[in-house]
PAKEPA-325626 format. One line per 3 residues: number of its first residue (from 1); their letters; for each residue z, x, y of N, C-alpha, C. Coordinates in steps of 0.1 Angstrom, whole numbers. Each point is the difference from the previous one (the first is absolute). Layout:
NUM> A> Z,X,Y,Z,X,Y,Z,X,Y | ...;
! end
This chain:
1> XXX> -132,-161,22,-1,14,3,14,7,-2 | 0,11,-7,12,7,-3,5,7,13 | 13,0,1,6,7,12,3,14,-5;
4> XXX> -3,9,9,3,15,-3,14,2,2 | 6,7,-11,14,4,1,1,13,7 | 4,0,12,1,13,7,14,7,-3;
7> XXX> 0,13,-1,12,7,-3,11,-4,11 | 12,-3,-4,11,-3,8,-3,-13,9 | -9,-8,-5,-3,-12,8,12,-9,2;
10> XXX> 7,-3,-11,11,-9,2,14,7,2 | -1,13,1,12,8,2,0,6,14 | 12,3,5,1,5,14,-7,14,1;
13> XXX> 0,8,-10,-6,13,1,1,7,-14 | -5,12,0,1,8,-13,14,2,-4 | 2,-1,-13,14,1,-5,2,15,-4;
16> XXX> 9,7,7,4,13,-3,13,1,-8 | 0,9,-10,12,0,-9,11,7,8 | 11,-8,1,12,6,6,7,10,-9;
19> XXX> 5,10,6,8,10,-7,-9,10,-8 | -13,0,3,-9,9,-7,2,14,6 | -2,10,-8,3,14,4,-10,4,11;
22> XXX> -12,-6,0,-10,4,10,3,-6,14 | -5,6,10,3,-5,13,-9,-12,3 | 4,-8,10,-7,-13,3,-14,3,6;
25> XXX> -1,11,6,-13,3,6,-11,2,-11 | 4,7,-11,-10,2,-11,-2,-13,-7 | 10,-8,-1,-2,-13,-7,-9,-9,9;
28> XXX> 2,0,13,-9,-7,8,-14,5,-1 | -2,13,-1,-13,6,-1,-7,-5,-13 | 8,-1,-11,-5,-5,-13,-5,-14,1;
31> XXX> 8,-8,8,-4,-14,2,-13,-1,7 | -2,9,10,-13,0,8,-11,4,-9 | 2,10,-9,-11,4,-9,-3,-12,-10;
34> XXX> 10,-7,-5,-3,-11,-9,-7,-11,8 | 4,-3,12,-7,-10,8,-15,3,1 | -4,12,3,-14,3,1,-7,-1,-14;
37> XXX> 8,5,-10,-6,-1,-14,-3,-15,-4 | 9,-9,3,-2,-14,-3,-11,-6,8 | -1,4,13,-11,-6,9,-13,4,-6;
40> XXX> -2,12,-5,-13,4,-5,-3,-5,-14 | 10,-4,-8,-2,-4,-14,-7,-13,-2 | -7,-1,-10,-7,-12,-4,11,-11,-3;
43> XXX> -4,-13,3,9,-11,-2,-4,-8,-12 | 11,-6,-6,-3,-9,-11,7,-13,3 | -7,-11,-5,5,-13,2,9,-4,-12;
46> XXX> 13,-3,2,9,-3,-11,8,-12,3 | 6,-6,-10,9,-11,1,12,2,-9 | 12,0,6,12,2,-8,4,-14,-4;
49> XXX> 3,-2,-13,4,-14,-5,12,-5,7 | 1,-13,3,11,-5,7,13,2,-8 | 0,0,-13,12,2,-8,5,14,1;
52> XXX> -8,9,5,4,14,2,8,2,13 | -2,-9,9,6,1,13,-7,10,9 | 4,0,13,-6,11,8,4,14,-4;
55> XXX> -9,9,2,2,14,-5,1,9,12 | 10,9,-1,2,11,9,-5,13,-7 | -10,7,6,-6,12,-5,2,11,10;
58> XXX> 5,11,-5,2,12,9,-6,12,-7 | -9,7,8,-7,12,-5,2,11,10 | 7,10,-4,3,12,9,5,-5,14;
61> XXX> 10,-9,0,6,-4,12,-7,-11,8 | -12,-4,-5,-7,-10,7,1,-13,-8 | 4,-11,7,3,-13,-6,-10,-11,1;
64> XXX> -1,-8,-10,-8,-12,1,8,-12,-6 | 0,-11,7,6,-12,-5,-11,-10,-3 | -2,-4,-12,-11,-8,-5,5,-13,-4;
67> XXX> -6,-11,6,4,-13,-3,-6,-4,-14 | 8,-8,-7,-5,-5,-13,-8,-13,2 | -10,-3,-9,-7,-12,0,-12,-1,9;
70> XXX> -3,10,7,-12,0,9,-8,13,-2 | -13,-1,2,-8,11,-1,1,9,12 | 2,13,-2,1,10,11,-8,12,-4;
73> XXX> -4,8,10,-7,12,-2,10,12,3 | 1,8,-10,9,12,1,-7,13,-4 | 5,11,5,-6,13,-4,0,1,-15;
76> XXX> -10,8,-6,-1,2,-14,13,5,-6 | 7,10,7,12,5,-6,11,-11,-2 | 0,-9,9,10,-11,-2,-4,-9,-11;
79> XXX> -12,-3,-1,-5,-9,-12,3,7,-13 | -3,14,-1,2,7,-12,15,0,-4 | 9,2,10,14,0,-3,4,-14,-5;
82> XXX> -4,-11,6,3,-13,-5,-6,-3,-14 | -12,6,-3,-6,-2,-13,8,8,-10 | 4,12,3,8,8,-10,14,-6,-3;
85> XXX> 5,-8,10,13,-6,-2,-2,-14,-7 | -12,-3,-4,-4,-13,-6,4,-12,8 | -1,1,13,2,-11,9,-13,-7,3;
88> X> -11,7,1,-13,-7,1,-9,4,-12;
! end
């Protein structure tokens, strides 16, 4: 059974860009919006090749750490990003 890759599962928390001109409150708000977006989104089962190594994906301040060599379920946006980068 594939393990679902949850946003920020292997990270301490959402990654916010340091030194950004926006305030931290609005950045945190964007992370909350993205969290809800990813929770509602359809999931895809993917496998990153072992030779590609683990992949770090960040979309609008929300981070995913995806292990290589195992099947995981990720939101469609994450799978699309990895496909466009020719990783999967």
